C-alpha positions, 0 to 999 in steps of 0.5 A: 499499499502506497503512503498517503503523505508525500514529502513534496506535498507537505505544506499543501495537503498535510503538515509532517510532525518531524524535526526535518519538516519544511514547515516551522509548525512541523519542526516545533511540534516534533519531540526533537525541538528544543522547547524547554518546558516544566512539568509540575510533578517531574521538573524541567526538560529541553524537549519532549524527546528527553522526557520520553526517554527519562520516563522510559528509563525509569525516571533515573537519568537526569542528565538527559533532561538537558538534551534535545534533537537526535542527541536526546534520542541517541543517548536515550536509546542506550539507556535501560528500559524500565517501563512499558510503553502502555496507556499510562506511559502514553498519557504521560507523553501526551501531558508533556506535549500539552505542557510544552505547547502551553509554555510556548506561545510561538507553538500555540500561534502556529497551531491556531493559524494551522488547518492542514491535517497532521502526519508523522513520518520520516523520509530518506532521499530527495523529497521531490522525487521518490524518497523512502518513506517510514510512516509513524502515524499509527504507532504515534497516533496518541501523540498526534491525537493530543496535538490535534485536541490542543489545536481544536481547544486553542481555536475554539476556547483560546486556551487548552481545556483537554484532559491530558493535564 
């Protein structure tokens, strides 16, 4: 089955939540994005990616809090996994995404202005030809759903009223 999204059409028919997105909103919504935020129960992190691996490794490796981008992922992949990626874990990630957005008006403004559907895929090769695409939308649907709910809340209420907090 062919991928529904093509990188060459990003910005025309979708927004790719990806660190290499050609759109500012796609890059800002990526878990890699340098977006320092604080979670009331856990403290401060420089990215959702750092929080993801900190949580996955059992909340033990505080040095990851300062990382973002590929460095956070690379470091995190080498940490021992202490928890399962279950419903409880996914809710914590949704909370982290929500706090990140709440604490960055730049991202909120981009969300309010946006209308295109969200996708999440990686690709390798030239976007204008036939790149190799890895669609992560199903695996990370819980993240996309949280972002979409936040966008709906911001557009409708001017604030986040979702239950992710």
